[in-house]
C-alpha angles and dihedrals in degrees: 000000000000091000089049092054092042091055091050091051091047093052090044092054090046090053090048091053092049092051091047091055092051106021095169096115094046093044091047092052093047089050088050091054094050094042094049092050093047093049090049090051093049092049101043104016089192127027137184124251096260091051090047090054092046093050092046095054095042091053091044092050095052091042088055091048094048094047098046098040090084096047094120100023091108093050095087134129110331093016090059091054091049095051091041091056103039109022133073106235092226090053090050092049094047092049090053092048091048092051093047091047091050091051093044092053089051090049092045091052093049091046091052091048095051093044089051089048097049105022103026123237123278094177113117101171103051094177094057092046091049090050091052090047094051097044094045092046089052091049092049090050094049095046102039093044091054093045089048089056090054095045096049089073090062128074093237101047095158093057093043092051091054094046095047100034107044099059091049093050096055096092091053092046095048093048092048091050091051092051090048092052089051091049090053090046092240086123121038104213131148092195097082090115090061091050090051090051090049092050091048091048092051090052092049094047093050091045092051093049092047094049091050097046102035098075091056091045094049096046093049 
């Protein structure tokens, strides 16, 4: 188990070094977050809590899509042979999920900060909103990373990732929006614990399916 975790950490650090050497994707996504919030501010100046929640999750969704769509773009030709020979497919997948989740949490925090800066902050229950953010970010990472692995085998991987990933992510998005509306007291609902359990269950189901199917996908 310790060797398994060590391998995941090693691949995660390698991915971090590669992104640091060519930070165009990360920089582009961060610029997208700031630009989208600023444009929203210039158009609306002041928005209600439901609109704030809607804007937040739409920006977060497309940030997640843009950042994870290239998860396996570097794993081409000789790199595929290297990972095929020396890396457990599950370790490779988990390292990608971990990296994407790390970046999405960074993006989510920056998005929240800039929306608070320009559009104020309607969130009352910070703990509930943070829970929704973490669980949805994990779900986005799990789903989009797996879909990216499928799409990389096609010539139009960007289009395929969008087509395959967006419909599957709707249950996570809708549950996260509901939890956010509860946390901002737009909706008065005592069943937030059930929604958290549902969101956690969706993440676990998608994770189990991805771990089972990814080795066969990667070895093919």
